[in-house]
Phi, psi and omega in degrees: 000311182297322179296318179297316179298321180296317179295319178297317181295319178297316178299315180303313181294320181295315181294316178298325179300318178295316179294323179304313182294312185295311185288326179296334180282347185264024177095191184302130182245104176226170184301320184281348178263006179242123186295324179292311179301319185296336177299335184260355183274112181276330180208133184272141174047057174289337168221164178303123177072013180224139174250172175261117177269135176234125183294148175290345176282342185075016188253348180197161173216163184196169173288146177230122183288137188296329184283355180261156171228147175285155179259118184262336182222145355292170186297345179298342185266353172215133177207148178211142173232104179056224180256001188254356181207136173206136178225135179207163182228149177218152181208166174271122180264340178293146175289116183271356178062015177242001179078012184248138174258122183256124176210154173222154183234141183231133175228116178260135177216141173237135181224161179289323179260160176278107182252021184302315182298317179296314182293324177295317179299318179293317180299317180293319180299324186268351187220340191263165168261113179052041175058031180276135177198166176239174183225136175238132180243142166217186185286348182252321187221164166243129182244116173262118189221155180195184180210157181202170172256118184257137173222149175251117176248110187057247180247019183243130175278136177234134178244125186248165180297119181293348176278342180256327179232141183305130180294137177225007181226123187230128192220161178194156171240123181252122185247127174290130180290340189248009179199182177262037178264137178224158173227127173264133184229129178225124179244126185240141175233083191259134178288127176238351175220090185299331183293346177269000175105316180051044177279125184243127170271092188299324180296315180293322179292325177293319177298320179298314180298317179295325178300315179294318180295317180294334183282347183294127180233120177280136186225183170084005178232071178090001179278000000 
């Protein structure tokens, strides 16, 4: 399982690397300057540096950071099946001058049965250090969230203790309290140019990830 995950992660980074170079050369890259991303923006600048993203499923909305763009090609980076499944990826294409590639991935699923426990276990297996996570509750959602330090050694993913190595992987499972809808969220801050320093403020990046997770609102069922 870990070998397969490692190969997928390596493929993901290599493909994103190519898009990063090409799109960064085409001028300023923001959410509103990309035609594909803009299709999902329901309202611009609802907060400073954030827009309101609305899913094509009609089932959820969330904040979308202005400096990110969605990835439309190849098709592996966006997919939807009716109103019950949607997966997409977004990243910063501008050169941040710190050697870090910022990207996040979202997967929405609705099922007849409550599969929260199964999906949480898979998320932890693929992202956590020793299944460590915390839980946030509110009247709309339950958010299972955590962080880890991710490294790729050859074709194997390794997750290390974020207390010993700076966290660069931030993840969560957001569960609707009133249905069997869930969203898996993974935000990565991976070093791709060590010569630029790759200094990560893990606390600030975790706050950023939690802000996006907390902003998720499930809709379309009587709302």
